[in-house]
N, C-alpha and C positions, 0 to 999 in steps of 0.2 A: 971803470966806466966813465967817461966823460958825460955830463949831464948836456943833453941836446939843447941848444941855444932856442930852439922852436919853443920849447915849453917855457923858457923865461919870458919870453915875447906873449906867448898865451896867457899866462898868470897875471903879467903886467897890464895887459890889455884888458881881461875880463875883471880884474879887480878895479880898474880905474872906472870902466864903464858901469859896473854895479854899484861903486860907492857916489859918483857922479849923480847916476838916476835916482837913487834913493835920497841923496842930499837935495836935489833939486825938488823931488815930489814932497818932501818935508817942508822945505821953505817956502816953496811956491809950487803948489799942487797945480794951478792953472797952466803952468808951462811944462808939466811933468810928461804930459802925453805927448808933445810936440817933441822933447829931446829923446824919449823912446822910439818914436817913430825916425828920428834923425839917426840913432844908433842901428835901428832895424833895417834902415834903408842901404847903409854902407856896409853892413854885413852881407846884404844880399848882393848888392854890387860887386864887391869884392870877391866872394866866394864864385860868382859866376865868371869873373875874370881870370883868378886862378885856377879854375876847375880843368882849364886846358891843358894845365901841366900835370902829367902823371908821376907820381913819386912813390918811392920805396918807403913802406911805413913799417919801422923797426919796434916791437913791442919789448925787445930784450929776448923774449923766449920764442917770438914768430915773428916772420917778416912776409909782408903782402904788399901788394900795390893798389894804388888808389888815387883818384884826383886829389890834387893838393888842397882842394875846397873841403876836404874832411875835417881840417883843423878849424874851419870858420863857419861851417852850415849849422853845426849844432847850436852856435851862437845865436842862429835864427830863432829856434825854437825856444832858449833862455829868453830872449828878449819879447817874443809873443806872450810868453807865461807872465814876464814881468808887467806887460800891460794888462792882460787878462786879470791878474791878481788886484790890480788897483783901480781900472777904469771898467772892468767888466768884459763880458763876451763880444758885444756890440762894437764897441771900441776896438776890441782885437781885429774883429773882422774889417773894419775900416782902415787900420793899420795895414793889413795884407793887400787891400785894394791900393791904397796911396804908394806902398813899396812897388807892387806891380806895375803902376803906371810909370814910376821912375825908371823901371828896367826897358819900357818901350822905348823911352826917350834914350836910354843908354845904348840900345842897339841902333836907333836912328842916327844918333852922332857917329858911331863905329862905321855904318854904312855910309853916312855923308862923307866923312873924312877919307873913307878909302876910296871914293870915287876920283879923289884929286891924282892929279900926276905927280909922282914923286920927284924930288930934286935929282939931277943926274949923279951927285955926289954922295947920294944916301944911300948906303951897301946894304941895308937890312930890309928893303923892301920886300923880298921873297920872303923872309922869316916872317916880316911883320904881316904880309897877306895870310900867310899859311896859318900863323897862329889866331889872328883874328876872324877869318873866315871860319875856322873851326869854332871860335868863340861863338859865334852868331847860332850854329847849331845846338851848342851847349845850352847856351842862352834860352832859346825855344824849347829844349827839353826841361830846362831846369823850370821855365814859365809853365808848363802844364803840371809837373810835379809839384811845385811850388805852390800853386794857386789850390790844386787838390788838398795836399796833406797839411799845409799849413792851417787852412780852415779845419780840417779833421782835428789839429792839435789843439786849436782854441776851443772847439766842441767839447774835445774829451777832457781837456783840462777844465773848463767850467763845469761839466758834468761830475767830474771827481770832486770839484771845491763844493758843490751843491750837497753831495752827498757823504763826502769825508773831510769836512771842514778843518778838522785838525791836523790831518796828514798832508803837510807841506811838502814834504820830499816825496810822498807817492804820488801825489798828483802831478808834479814836475816830472819826474823821472817816467811815469808810466804813459804820459801824453807824448814825451818825447820819444820814449822806446818804439811806441807805434806808428808814430808819423816818420820817424828816420829811418825804420827799417821799408816801410813801404815806397818811401821816397827814393831810397837806393835802388829797389828793383825798376822802378818805373825811369828813374833818370838815367842810370846806366844804359839799358837798352835802346832808349831814344837818342841817346848823347854819344854812344859809343859803337853801336852795331855797325860792323863792316870795318870798323877802323881800330878796333883793338879787342882783345879776348874778354869775352862778356863775363864768365863765370868767376874768374878771379877778382875782376873788377867788382862785381855783386858782392862777392864774399867781403873783399876788402871795406868796400863801403859800408857795408851793415856792421862789421866789427869795429872799424875805426870810428863811424858816425857814433854809434852807441856807446863805444868806450869813452869818448870824450864828452858825449852827452850827459853820461852818468858821471863824470869827473867834474863837469861845472855845475852839477845840481846843488852841491853845498853852498855856493855862491848863491844860487836862488834862495835857499834857506836864510842864509846871512842877509840878503836883501830884504826878507820877509820879516825877520827880528829886528833888522835896523828901522824899518818902517813902524813896528810897535812899539818899539823902544822909545822912538821920537815923538809918537803921536800923542 
């Protein structure tokens, strides 16, 4: 069986972001928060754009359908955990608000450019408008679920850290599991009601997001150990 190239991209991107973030925090702690917020924001913007594409997700033993953002959205929970771990819960909530404000700008820019008349030789206007008109709805649905469940993630992670300070894997995995599961329920209903079958997408989202969210947890553990080793 051929190794899907998507996992190669996934491993490389996650490794680079984790290492670069830890490196910046250790060498220049005052810039670490800004770096993590930058990564967090691009994760959010990219996940909202690619969410309009529905994909076949093949685990090898089971195949289901989900928005392409399932490969990216768990990175949001990973990034907010990375912020929370080093800079605390308050800074995590600040990062969520900053990322949310950037998404308002993203939608504004899409609406702004979509209002312009296309060139007469541009052959893809209908496809463009179809994709990005749907993306607006997806983005709004994502806003609501994002604000609710990323803040929930930050709260649960901080609570777990206070009560189980040595359980690094547990606090990241458990906060991600709760937020990603609830987010999937709300997001799919708001984004795809009347457009696509909801139950398969909800199941697909929950399985895919939590599967990928669990897979990326060892990178968080590595991040924590790297910080402790260099401190």
